[in-house]
Structure formats: structure tokens, C-alpha cells
C-alpha positions as CSV (number, residue, x, y, z in Angstrom):
1,M,88.1,130.0,123.2
2,A,91.1,129.2,125.4
3,A,88.9,126.9,127.4
4,A,88.2,124.9,124.3
5,L,91.8,124.3,123.7
6,S,93.5,121.2,124.9
7,S,97.1,120.6,124.0
8,S,99.4,117.6,124.6
9,L,102.9,116.8,123.7
10,T,103.9,113.2,123.6
11,S,105.9,110.7,121.5
12,A,104.8,107.3,122.8
13,S,101.6,106.9,124.8
14,S,98.3,105.8,123.2
15,V,94.9,104.5,124.2
16,L,93.6,101.2,122.7
17,F,90.6,99.3,123.6
18,S,90.2,95.6,123.1
19,S,87.0,93.7,122.1
20,S,87.3,90.3,123.1
21,N,68.0,91.1,109.9
22,Y,68.8,89.0,107.4
23,P,68.6,85.3,107.9
24,S,71.1,83.8,110.4
25,L,72.3,87.0,112.0
26,P,73.3,86.7,115.7
27,S,71.5,88.9,118.2
28,F,73.0,90.7,121.2
29,S,71.3,92.2,124.1
30,P,72.3,95.7,125.4
31,S,73.6,94.2,128.7
32,Q,76.0,92.0,126.7
33,R,77.8,94.8,125.0
34,L,81.3,96.2,125.6
35,C,80.8,99.2,127.9
36,F,83.0,102.2,128.5
37,S,82.9,104.7,131.4
38,H,85.0,107.7,131.7
39,S,85.8,110.0,134.5
40,A,86.9,113.5,133.7
41,L,88.9,113.6,136.9
42,S,90.7,110.4,136.6
43,S,90.7,109.9,132.8
44,S,90.3,106.2,133.5
45,Y,88.3,103.6,131.6
46,S,86.6,100.5,132.8
47,V,85.7,97.8,130.4
48,S,83.2,95.1,131.1
49,P,83.4,91.7,129.5
50,A,81.7,91.5,126.1
51,L,79.8,88.4,126.9
52,F,77.4,87.2,124.1
53,T,75.5,84.3,122.9
54,F,74.5,83.1,119.4
55,P,71.2,81.4,118.9
56,S,72.3,79.5,115.8
57,P,73.6,75.9,116.5
58,R,76.1,76.2,113.7
59,L,77.8,79.1,115.4
60,S,78.5,77.3,118.6
61,A,79.8,74.3,116.6
62,T,82.6,76.5,115.2
63,A,83.2,78.9,118.0
64,A,86.1,77.0,119.6
65,V,88.0,76.3,116.5
66,S,90.6,78.4,114.8
67,F,91.1,77.9,111.1
68,S,94.0,78.6,108.8
69,V,93.1,80.0,105.4
70,R,95.8,78.0,103.6
71,A,95.2,74.8,105.6
72,A,91.5,74.9,104.8
73,T,92.1,75.5,101.1
74,A,94.6,72.7,100.9
75,A,91.9,70.1,101.5
76,G,89.1,72.1,99.7
77,E,87.9,73.0,96.3
78,K,89.8,75.6,94.2
79,K,87.4,78.3,93.1
80,K,87.1,80.5,90.1
81,V,86.6,84.0,91.5
82,L,85.6,87.3,89.8
83,I,86.3,90.5,91.7
84,V,84.5,93.6,90.4
85,N,86.7,96.4,91.8
86,T,86.1,100.1,92.2
87,N,88.5,102.5,90.4
88,S,88.9,104.9,93.3
89,G,88.4,105.5,97.0
90,G,89.5,103.6,100.1
91,H,87.8,100.4,99.0
92,S,89.9,99.9,95.9
93,I,92.7,98.3,98.0
94,I,90.3,95.6,99.0
95,G,90.2,93.9,95.6
96,F,94.0,94.1,95.3
97,Y,94.6,92.3,98.6
98,F,91.8,89.9,98.1
99,A,93.1,88.8,94.7
100,K,96.6,88.2,96.1
101,E,95.2,86.3,99.1
102,L,93.1,84.1,96.8
103,L,96.0,83.4,94.4
104,G,98.2,82.5,97.3
105,S,95.7,80.0,98.4
106,G,95.5,78.4,94.9
107,H,92.3,79.9,93.6
108,N,91.7,81.2,90.0
109,V,91.2,85.0,90.0
110,T,90.0,87.6,87.5
111,I,89.8,91.2,88.7
112,L,87.6,93.5,86.6
113,T,88.3,97.1,87.4
114,V,85.7,99.7,86.5
115,G,86.7,102.1,83.8
116,E,89.6,102.0,81.2
117,E,93.0,100.6,81.6
118,G,94.6,103.7,80.1
119,S,93.0,106.2,82.5
120,D,95.0,108.4,84.8
121,K,93.4,106.6,87.8
122,M,95.3,103.5,86.8
123,K,98.6,105.3,87.4
124,K,97.9,105.4,91.1
125,P,98.0,102.7,93.8
126,P,96.9,100.0,94.0
127,F,96.3,99.9,90.2
128,N,99.9,100.6,89.3
129,R,100.7,97.4,91.2
130,F,98.4,95.1,89.4
131,S,101.4,93.5,87.8
132,E,101.8,91.7,91.2
133,I,98.4,90.1,90.6
134,V,99.3,89.0,87.0
135,S,102.7,87.7,88.1
136,A,101.0,85.5,90.7
137,G,98.8,84.0,88.0
138,G,95.7,86.3,88.1
139,R,94.1,88.1,85.3
140,T,93.2,91.8,85.1
141,V,90.5,93.3,82.8
142,W,88.6,96.6,82.6
143,G,85.1,97.6,81.8
144,D,81.8,99.0,83.2
145,P,79.3,97.0,85.2
146,P,76.4,97.4,82.7
147,E,78.8,95.8,80.1
148,I,79.9,92.9,82.2
149,G,78.3,90.4,79.9
150,K,80.3,91.7,77.0
151,V,83.6,92.0,78.8
152,L,83.3,88.5,80.1
153,A,81.3,86.9,77.3
154,G,80.9,83.2,77.7
155,E,82.8,83.0,81.0
156,T,81.4,81.5,84.2
157,F,82.6,81.9,87.8
158,D,82.0,80.1,91.1
159,V,82.2,83.3,93.2
160,V,81.6,87.0,92.4
161,L,82.6,89.8,94.7
162,D,81.2,93.3,94.0
163,N,83.6,95.8,95.5
164,N,82.3,98.7,93.5
165,G,78.7,99.6,93.9
166,K,77.3,101.6,96.7
167,D,73.6,101.2,95.7
168,L,71.4,98.8,93.9
169,D,71.5,100.7,90.6
170,A,75.3,100.1,90.5
171,V,75.3,96.5,91.7
172,R,72.2,95.2,90.0
173,P,73.9,94.7,86.5
174,V,76.6,92.6,88.2
175,A,74.2,90.7,90.4
176,D,71.8,89.9,87.6
177,W,74.6,88.7,85.3
178,A,75.9,86.6,88.1
179,K,72.5,85.0,88.7
180,E,72.0,84.3,85.0
181,T,75.4,82.7,84.5
182,G,75.0,80.4,87.5
183,V,77.4,81.9,90.0
184,K,77.3,79.8,93.2
185,Q,78.2,82.5,95.7
186,F,77.7,86.3,95.6
187,L,79.7,88.6,98.0
188,F,79.3,92.3,98.5
189,I,81.5,95.0,100.1
190,S,79.1,97.1,102.1
191,S,80.0,99.6,104.8
192,A,79.9,99.9,108.6
193,G,78.9,103.4,108.0
194,I,75.3,102.3,107.4
195,Y,74.8,101.6,111.2
196,L,72.6,104.1,113.0
197,P,74.5,105.9,115.8
198,T,74.4,104.0,119.1
199,E,74.8,104.9,122.7
200,E,76.2,101.4,123.2
201,P,79.4,100.9,121.1
202,P,80.6,98.9,119.5
203,H,78.3,98.1,116.5
204,V,77.6,94.4,116.2
205,E,76.0,92.5,113.4
206,G,72.2,92.8,113.7
207,D,72.3,96.4,115.0
208,A,69.9,98.9,113.4
209,V,70.9,100.4,110.0
210,K,69.9,103.4,108.0
211,G,67.0,102.2,105.9
212,S,67.8,104.8,103.2
213,A,71.4,103.7,102.8
214,G,72.2,102.3,99.3
215,H,74.2,99.5,100.7
216,V,71.1,98.3,102.7
217,G,69.1,98.0,99.4
218,V,71.9,95.9,97.9
219,E,72.0,93.6,100.9
220,K,68.2,93.1,100.7
221,Y,68.4,92.4,97.0
222,M,71.1,89.8,97.5
223,A,69.0,88.0,100.1
224,E,66.1,87.9,97.7
225,T,68.2,86.8,94.6
226,F,70.9,84.4,95.7
227,S,70.7,81.2,97.7
228,N,74.3,81.8,98.8
229,W,75.4,85.4,99.6
230,A,77.3,87.3,102.3
231,S,77.9,91.0,102.9
232,F,81.0,92.6,104.5
233,R,81.0,95.9,106.3
234,P,84.5,97.5,106.6
235,Q,85.5,100.7,108.4
236,Y,88.8,102.5,108.0
237,M,91.7,100.6,106.4
238,I,95.4,100.9,106.1
239,G,97.9,99.0,104.0
240,S,100.4,99.4,101.3
241,G,98.7,100.5,98.1
242,N,95.9,102.5,99.7
243,N,94.9,105.6,97.8
244,K,92.8,107.2,100.4
245,D,94.5,109.1,103.3
246,C,94.3,107.5,106.7
247,E,97.5,107.4,108.7
248,E,99.1,109.7,106.0
249,W,96.9,112.6,107.2
250,F,98.7,112.4,110.6
251,F,102.1,111.8,109.2
252,D,101.8,114.9,107.0
253,R,101.5,117.1,110.0
254,I,103.8,115.3,112.4
255,V,106.9,115.3,110.1
256,R,106.4,119.0,109.4
257,N,106.2,119.8,113.1
258,R,102.7,121.1,112.8
259,P,100.0,120.7,115.5
260,V,97.5,118.0,114.8
261,P,93.9,119.4,115.0
262,I,91.4,116.9,116.2
263,P,87.7,117.7,116.6
264,G,86.0,117.2,119.9
265,S,87.7,115.6,122.9
266,G,89.9,113.3,121.0
267,M,88.5,110.4,123.0
268,Q,86.1,109.2,120.3
269,L,86.6,105.6,119.5
270,T,87.1,104.3,116.0
271,N,88.4,101.1,114.3
272,I,91.3,100.9,111.8
273,S,92.2,97.5,110.3
274,H,94.8,96.3,107.8
275,A,93.5,95.4,104.4
276,K,95.0,92.0,104.7
277,D,92.6,91.2,107.5
278,L,89.6,91.9,105.3
279,S,91.1,89.8,102.5
280,S,91.6,86.9,104.8
281,M,88.0,87.2,106.1
282,L,86.7,87.2,102.5
283,T,88.9,84.2,101.6
284,L,87.4,82.2,104.5
285,A,84.0,83.0,103.2
286,V,84.9,81.7,99.8
287,E,86.3,78.5,101.3
288,K,83.4,78.1,103.7
289,P,80.5,79.1,101.6
290,E,77.8,77.2,103.5
291,A,78.9,78.7,106.8
292,A,79.1,82.3,105.3
293,S,75.8,82.1,103.5
294,G,73.2,84.6,104.5
295,N,75.4,86.4,106.9
296,I,76.7,89.9,107.4
297,F,80.2,90.4,108.7
298,N,81.8,93.5,110.3
299,S,85.1,93.6,108.5
300,V,87.2,95.3,111.1
301,S,90.0,94.6,113.5
302,E,89.6,93.4,117.0
303,R,90.7,96.6,118.8
304,A,89.5,100.2,118.9
305,V,91.7,103.3,119.0
306,T,90.9,106.8,120.2
307,L,91.4,109.7,117.8
308,D,94.1,111.1,120.0
309,G,95.5,107.6,120.3
310,M,95.8,107.4,116.5
311,A,97.8,110.6,116.5
312,K,100.1,109.4,119.2
313,L,100.7,106.0,117.6
314,C,101.5,107.7,114.3
315,A,104.0,110.0,116.1
316,K,105.6,106.9,117.8
317,A,105.9,105.2,114.4
318,A,107.6,108.2,113.0
319,G,109.9,108.6,116.1
320,L,108.7,112.2,116.5
321,P,106.8,114.2,119.1
322,V,103.2,115.4,118.4
323,E,101.2,118.4,119.6
324,I,97.5,117.7,119.6
325,V,95.0,120.5,119.7
326,H,91.2,120.1,120.1
327,Y,88.5,122.3,118.6
328,D,84.8,122.6,118.2
329,P,84.0,122.6,114.4
330,K,80.8,124.5,114.8
331,A,82.4,127.2,116.9
332,I,85.2,127.7,114.4
333,G,83.0,127.3,111.4
334,V,84.6,124.4,109.6
335,D,83.2,121.2,108.2
336,A,84.8,118.4,110.3
337,K,84.3,116.0,107.3
338,K,86.6,118.1,105.2
339,A,89.1,119.0,108.0
340,F,89.6,115.5,109.5
341,P,89.8,112.0,107.9
342,F,87.6,110.2,110.5
343,R,84.1,110.7,111.8
344,N,83.7,113.1,114.7
345,M,81.9,110.5,116.9
346,H,82.3,107.0,118.3
347,F,82.4,104.8,115.2
348,Y,83.5,101.4,116.3
349,A,82.4,97.9,115.2
350,E,83.4,94.4,116.3
351,P,84.1,91.4,114.1
352,R,82.0,89.0,116.2
353,A,80.3,87.1,113.4
354,A,83.5,86.5,111.5
355,K,85.2,85.0,114.5
356,E,82.3,82.8,115.5
357,I,81.0,81.7,112.1
358,L,84.2,81.6,110.0
359,G,86.8,81.0,112.7
360,W,88.6,84.2,111.6
361,Q,91.4,85.7,113.6
362,G,92.7,89.2,112.9
363,T,96.3,90.0,112.6
364,T,96.2,93.8,112.7
365,N,98.8,95.3,115.0
366,L,98.3,99.0,114.7
367,P,101.5,100.2,116.3
368,E,103.6,97.8,114.2
369,D,101.6,98.3,111.0
370,L,102.0,102.1,111.3
371,K,105.8,101.7,111.5
372,E,105.7,99.9,108.1
373,R,103.4,102.5,106.7
374,F,105.7,105.3,107.8
375,E,108.7,103.6,106.2
376,E,106.7,103.6,102.9
377,Y,105.6,107.2,103.5
378,V,109.2,108.3,103.6
379,K,110.3,105.9,100.8
380,I,107.9,107.6,98.3
381,G,109.1,111.0,99.4
382,R,105.8,112.3,100.7
383,D,107.5,113.7,103.8
384,K,109.4,116.1,101.5
385,K,106.4,117.3,99.3
386,T,105.2,120.8,99.5
387,M,101.7,120.9,101.1
388,A,99.1,123.5,101.9
389,F,97.1,123.2,105.2
390,E,94.5,125.9,104.7
391,L,91.8,124.4,106.9
392,D,94.3,123.6,109.6
393,D,95.5,127.2,109.5
394,K,92.0,128.4,109.9
395,I,91.5,126.2,112.9
396,L,94.8,127.1,114.5
397,E,94.3,130.8,113.9
398,A,90.9,130.6,115.7
399,L,92.6,128.8,118.6
400,K,95.6,131.2,118.6
401,V,98.0,128.3,118.2
402,P,101.1,129.0,116.1
403,A,102.0,126.6,113.3
404,A,105.3,125.9,111.6
405,V,105.6,127.6,108.2
């Protein structure tokens, strides 16, 4: 068991890696991917250039141009946008940021949150901050997707974003209503989790997906139903108002001087982006509907981070040391999905299509963003809350690693 234990103490260093169908999806050959090689002796990485080509003429026409969301809107049409927003989970923050981004760019926004306004869920972020949307000129309503025609009786919209459904049964009522009422553009929040595992990370648009995934069925239905549609596949997100633990999981352990148990080697690559980057990508799709139409976009940041690197960056943001321990979930008998907030594998996508088609540029700066997130973590008093770490304790006991009480 001791051989399986790897422990490190650090307060600063981290490892980051930079990334430089349905109709109109770009294609990438295996030799054009970003490649990683690792030597157990040298612990060094070599990165080959992520060269790629797009077969569509319209992609190359926009490839060299960088666009500003607000500048594009200033000369463009103001849209009437409906956001159908989930009432829980990590995606709920997307509608909140998207609404604020649209309002800041002069669009008309209604956000329909699934469920009832008086439910306990609405007492949590980001819903308890919906006053920010209203004060910016937006409108908030509540209801269930099958009743959307009653909730919004007689209303029409230019654009509808479904940020709620994970399968066709959940999305179809919204999509069919949108079609019947003459919506010009239909957008959907899918998931990068539908990609099949690959030996050649990162995932790029056009890679094979799980045919049984509910999101895939929705994407196919959109392509069959709407003349103008686009799908967005996010990974892990951070940002003020998030109600699903990401960086908080690491902060919870670091501030309490507890070891951070990470499954596997800790060198697995993942992608964490700020919600504001996804909202800016969505806004560009609204403002460039013809360019966005018929495309799938990986809604992620431009850099990857290792699992160990995430722990180290969180520690640096908190100004504290961190002890990382590695373990084999099967050997210890724990479910890594319950014991750790990220996938125990390489899970890393690139936003190639958004950059080439929409002229999108990301602004996520994980080290700096984590500093802001830690400030809020302390501000809300989470660092002082009493917490139980039962799964952690089971892991640490098996590894014979002491933990602070």
C-alpha cells in the first residue's frame, strides 16, 4: 500500500497545458492533435503544435479576426431572448451569466427557471441573485417545460436557449413550442461528457460521441427541426454564484490542513473555465446566428490543468500549503465519483470551433480566478463551517495517512 502512496507538499507550483457530424463541423486528423508525452524519470512533458485545418470556406474567412461582443452588438440587431434555466446543478450558473451578458449588450432577456419561485432551491445561488438580472432590465419567471405555452402565452422570441434538459423528453416541449411560435434560433447546452474516451486528447468538435447519451438525441432533433441551431458542450465551470462544488472541494480541505486525496497519478488532464467565458461564447452565437448555425461548440477554456495542478493552484490562491496523496479507488474500495469532484481520467476539450467560427477569445485565468473564488469562499464563512470527511477518512486510513481532526 505504501508504494501506492505519493505525497507532496507545496504552496505554489502547478502544471498547466495550453491549447493553441452534424452539418458544418470541422474535421481533425489524429496527427493534427495536441500530443502529450511523459517520462516517469524526468516528469517532463513535450507538446507538439496543434495544427489543424477547416474545410469550410466560412471558417477561414473569420479565422484571423478577433471580435468584441459589445462592439459587434453596437452595430447589430437587438434580440429578444428566452433562457430556459435548470433549477439545480452546475449548469444553473450558465443562465445567470448569459442573461447578464446579454443585458449588458443591449438585448431583451427573459429567464424561465424550472419549478416554483418559492421553492427552497431558489434560496441558493445563483437564484438568490436573480435581482441582479431584474435590476439590469431582465425578467424572471418560473414554470415547467411542458407548460411553457401557458407560462409565456402569446409571447414570441427571436432566440431560445434550453439550459435545462439532458434528453429529448425534457427538451422536446420547449423545442416544439419554439418551432410553433417562430423562434429564429434555438440553442442548447449539451455536455462535453458525451464524448467517447480518446487516446488522443483533447476532444475536438467532430470527435465520436456516446450514441446513447441523451444530449446526442437532442442535438439530432435540433438539426432535424430548426434551420438555425447550435449546441454548446461545457465541462467544469467556476464563477461566483455556482452551486456545485468545484474549487470549493479543494478549499474545504486546504483551509482545514487536511490532505487532499486525488485518485490515480494526479497527472490526469481536465478543463476548468469561468462561466463568463461560456456566456460570452453564447452571446456571440446570438449576434452571429448565420455563422453559428448548424455547429457544435466545445464551451471550455483554452488551457488544461492536471488534477494535482488544480490542488496546487487552489492552495496558492489560499496562501496555504497543501499535502496531496494519491490512491487507487478500486484497491481501497471507494467510488471515485463520490470521493472526488472530477473524472478520474483525461477529460479535456478544446474550443477550436468557437475561436474559428465566432472569433471567440477566452478570458479564463485560472490562478487569478481562483484567488477571487477563495475571497468569496472566506466571505461567506465556508472556511469556518463544521464539515465531515467520511470518504476522505476511509481513504486516508487505508493509506495510513494521518488527518487533522
